[in-house]
C-alpha positions as CSV (number, residue, x, y, z in Angstrom):
1,X,96.9,69.6,102.6
2,X,100.7,70.0,102.7
3,X,102.4,72.8,100.7
4,X,106.1,73.0,100.1
5,X,108.1,76.3,100.0
6,X,111.7,77.3,100.0
7,X,112.3,80.0,102.6
8,X,113.9,83.2,101.2
9,X,114.5,85.0,104.5
10,X,118.2,84.1,104.5
11,X,120.8,82.4,102.3
12,X,120.2,78.9,103.9
13,X,117.0,78.4,101.9
14,X,115.2,75.9,104.2
15,X,112.7,73.5,102.6
16,X,109.5,74.2,104.4
17,X,106.5,71.9,104.7
18,X,103.3,73.8,105.5
19,X,100.2,72.0,106.7
20,X,97.1,73.9,105.6
21,X,93.5,73.6,106.7
22,X,91.7,75.5,104.0
23,X,93.3,79.0,104.0
24,X,94.7,78.6,107.5
25,X,98.3,77.6,108.3
26,X,98.2,74.8,110.9
27,X,101.9,73.9,111.2
28,X,105.2,74.7,109.6
29,X,108.2,72.3,109.7
30,X,111.6,72.3,108.0
31,X,112.6,75.7,109.2
32,X,116.0,76.2,111.0
33,X,114.8,79.4,112.7
34,X,111.6,81.3,113.6
35,X,111.9,83.4,110.5
36,X,111.1,80.4,108.3
37,X,107.8,79.8,110.0
38,X,106.9,83.5,109.8
39,X,107.8,83.6,106.1
40,X,105.6,80.5,105.4
41,X,102.6,81.9,107.2
42,X,102.8,85.3,105.5
43,X,103.6,83.9,102.0
44,X,100.5,81.6,102.1
45,X,98.1,84.1,103.6
46,X,99.3,87.6,102.6
47,X,102.2,87.5,100.2
48,X,104.3,90.7,99.8
49,X,107.6,91.8,98.3
50,X,110.1,94.6,98.3
51,X,110.2,96.2,94.9
52,X,113.5,97.5,93.6
53,X,114.0,99.6,90.4
54,X,115.4,102.9,89.1
55,X,113.9,106.3,88.4
56,X,115.0,109.0,86.0
57,X,117.2,111.7,87.4
58,X,117.4,115.3,86.1
59,X,120.8,117.0,86.2
60,X,122.5,114.1,87.9
61,X,125.9,112.5,87.2
62,X,123.8,109.5,86.0
63,X,120.5,109.4,84.2
64,X,118.9,107.2,86.8
65,X,119.1,106.4,90.6
66,X,118.4,103.1,92.3
67,X,115.3,103.0,94.5
68,X,113.2,100.5,96.5
69,X,110.0,100.3,98.5
70,X,110.7,101.3,102.1
71,X,108.8,98.2,103.2
72,X,107.2,95.3,101.4
73,X,104.0,95.8,99.4
74,X,101.2,93.3,98.6
75,X,102.4,91.0,95.9
76,X,99.3,91.9,93.8
77,X,100.3,95.6,93.8
78,X,103.8,95.0,92.4
79,X,102.9,95.9,88.8
80,X,101.0,99.0,89.9
81,X,104.2,100.1,91.8
82,X,106.4,99.5,88.8
83,X,104.0,101.4,86.5
84,X,104.0,104.3,88.9
85,X,107.8,104.4,88.9
86,X,107.9,104.8,85.1
87,X,106.4,108.3,85.6
88,X,108.8,109.5,88.3
89,X,111.7,112.0,87.7
90,X,113.7,113.4,90.5
91,X,116.0,116.4,90.6
92,X,119.7,115.8,91.5
93,X,121.2,115.6,94.0
94,X,119.6,112.5,95.4
95,X,120.9,110.9,98.6
96,X,120.4,107.4,100.0
97,X,117.2,107.3,102.0
98,X,115.6,110.2,100.3
99,X,111.9,109.7,99.7
100,X,111.4,110.0,96.0
101,X,107.7,109.1,95.9
102,X,105.3,108.9,98.8
103,X,102.4,106.4,99.0
104,X,103.3,104.6,95.8
105,X,100.2,103.3,94.0
106,X,98.1,103.9,97.0
107,X,99.9,101.2,99.0
108,X,100.9,103.6,101.9
109,X,104.5,102.7,101.2
110,X,107.2,105.2,100.2
111,X,109.8,104.8,97.5
112,X,113.3,105.6,98.8
113,X,116.7,106.1,97.1
114,X,119.2,103.3,97.6
115,X,122.1,105.2,95.9
116,X,123.6,108.6,95.6
117,X,123.3,110.7,92.4
118,X,125.0,114.0,92.7
119,X,124.6,117.0,90.4
120,X,126.7,117.1,87.2
121,X,129.8,119.1,87.9
């Protein structure tokens, strides 16, 4: 069976053709670099994503701060991650790279700040 994907690892967006034998990836074509083949194999066997969002900030210049997962999480856990983030409040100041939540939704992945939010002055 042949499955078709568009690679999302870079802006080129290669059209990939993935030959499958059951749940096993046999061959990947159409990729302009090794990242395309890696993406196709992972996407069809263990899909995962980076989750980006915001969390509430107490005492900050802004009411929220931008955050993301430090690494990708299983695609099936994305909604659990988002639900967990709704409950998070952090105290200002918040700095880029600060861990605002460890082991989100039991994934083993931390949530880190991707923006600054200083104390109200």
